[in-house]
C-alpha positions in Angstrom: -143.1 -150.5 156.9 -143.7 -146.9 158.0 -143.4 -145.2 161.0 -146.2 -142.9 160.0 -149.9 -143.3 161.1 -152.0 -144.6 158.3 -155.2 -143.4 156.6 -157.8 -145.8 157.6 -161.3 -143.8 156.2 -162.9 -140.9 156.9 -164.9 -140.5 159.9 -167.7 -137.9 158.5 -167.8 -134.6 156.1 -169.3 -131.5 157.1 -171.4 -129.2 154.7 -172.3 -125.6 155.3 -176.1 -125.3 154.2 -177.6 -122.1 154.8 -180.6 -123.5 156.5 -180.6 -126.6 158.3 -184.3 -127.4 158.2 -184.0 -126.6 154.5 -181.1 -128.6 153.9 -182.6 -132.1 155.6 -185.6 -131.6 153.3 -183.8 -131.2 150.2 -181.7 -134.7 150.8 -184.5 -135.9 152.1 -186.6 -135.3 149.1 -183.2 -137.1 146.9 -182.3 -139.8 149.5 -183.7 -141.6 152.4 -182.0 -139.9 155.6 -181.7 -141.1 159.1 -180.8 -138.6 161.6 -177.7 -139.9 163.9 -178.5 -137.0 166.3 -178.4 -132.8 166.2 -177.8 -130.1 168.5 -177.8 -126.8 168.0 -176.8 -126.1 164.3 -175.8 -129.0 163.4 -177.7 -132.2 162.0 -175.6 -135.7 161.8 -177.1 -137.6 158.7 -176.4 -141.5 159.4 -174.7 -143.7 156.4 -174.1 -146.7 159.0 -170.8 -146.5 160.3 -170.3 -143.1 159.0 -171.9 -139.7 158.7 -172.6 -136.3 157.3 -173.0 -133.3 159.5 -174.8 -130.3 158.2 -173.9 -127.1 159.9 -176.1 -124.2 159.4 -174.5 -120.9 158.3 -172.9 -121.0 154.8 -170.7 -118.3 155.1 -168.1 -118.7 151.8 -169.3 -118.9 148.0 -169.6 -122.2 146.5 -166.4 -123.8 145.9 -165.2 -124.3 142.0 -163.2 -128.0 142.0 -163.6 -129.2 145.7 -166.3 -131.6 146.0 -167.2 -134.9 148.0 -168.4 -138.3 146.8 -171.2 -140.2 148.4 -171.7 -143.6 147.9 -174.8 -145.0 147.1 -177.0 -148.3 146.7 -178.4 -147.3 143.8 -176.8 -144.2 141.7 -179.9 -144.5 138.9 -182.4 -144.2 141.2 -180.4 -141.0 142.6 -180.5 -139.6 139.1 -184.5 -140.0 139.0 -184.9 -138.5 142.4 -182.5 -135.4 140.9 -184.5 -134.9 138.0 -188.0 -134.9 139.8 -186.7 -132.6 142.7 -185.7 -130.4 139.2 -182.0 -130.5 140.5 -179.5 -129.8 137.4 -177.4 -133.0 137.0 -173.7 -131.8 135.5 -173.2 -133.3 131.5 -171.0 -136.1 131.6 -170.9 -139.9 132.3 -170.6 -139.0 136.2 -173.7 -138.2 138.5 -172.4 -134.7 139.8 -174.8 -132.1 141.0 -174.8 -129.0 143.2 -176.7 -128.6 146.3 -178.7 -125.4 147.0 -175.8 -124.1 148.8 -173.6 -124.9 146.0 -172.0 -127.8 147.5 -170.6 -129.9 144.9 -171.7 -133.6 145.4 -170.5 -136.8 142.7 -172.3 -139.9 143.8 -171.2 -143.2 142.8 -172.6 -146.6 143.0 -171.3 -149.0 145.8 -171.1 -151.9 143.3 -168.8 -149.8 141.5 -166.0 -148.7 143.5 -163.5 -150.0 145.9 -164.8 -148.6 149.3 -166.5 -151.5 151.1 -168.7 -152.0 154.2 -168.1 -155.0 156.4 -171.0 -157.8 156.0 -172.2 -156.7 159.3 -172.6 -153.4 158.6 -174.2 -154.0 155.5 -176.8 -156.4 157.3 -177.6 -153.4 159.7 -178.3 -150.9 156.9 -180.7 -153.6 155.0 -177.9 -153.7 152.8 -176.9 -157.3 152.6 -177.5 -158.4 149.1 -175.5 -155.7 147.6 -172.6 -157.1 145.9 -169.5 -155.5 144.2 -169.8 -155.5 140.2 -166.4 -157.4 138.7 -164.6 -154.2 138.1 -164.5 -153.1 141.8 -163.9 -157.2 142.9 -160.7 -156.9 140.6 -159.2 -153.5 141.7 -159.7 -155.0 145.6 -158.1 -157.9 144.5 -155.0 -156.5 143.0 -154.2 -154.2 146.4 -154.7 -157.5 147.9 -158.0 -156.6 149.7 -160.5 -159.1 148.6 
């Protein structure tokens, strides 16, 4: 036991984009987007019990290795949508791409990672039949989480 607070999860990630409407159009061409809300210069994209904040006004150049991972219900459908949109997918076994503002995005399939949502959240998102694959379940069991 420790007296320090424990990390529990990520509430949201904020991405700087050059133009908010263009960013919503870009990400909406790849993913099924639902807005949680908006305020001047910001749009909040819902992911059930989490969200991504898109912030207008990209001021820094693209990062080198810094990236964030999005968990999706169908990684190969994302790959196909990226190809249809003419977005370059980085070579390798992973599914990595850069948005028009240089944000490095890595896409992972929910069934393959330890990250979990409660059955109620999955059901509320219309994903109640989305089950983990055996390797992800083994990793969760090894940690005492499943």
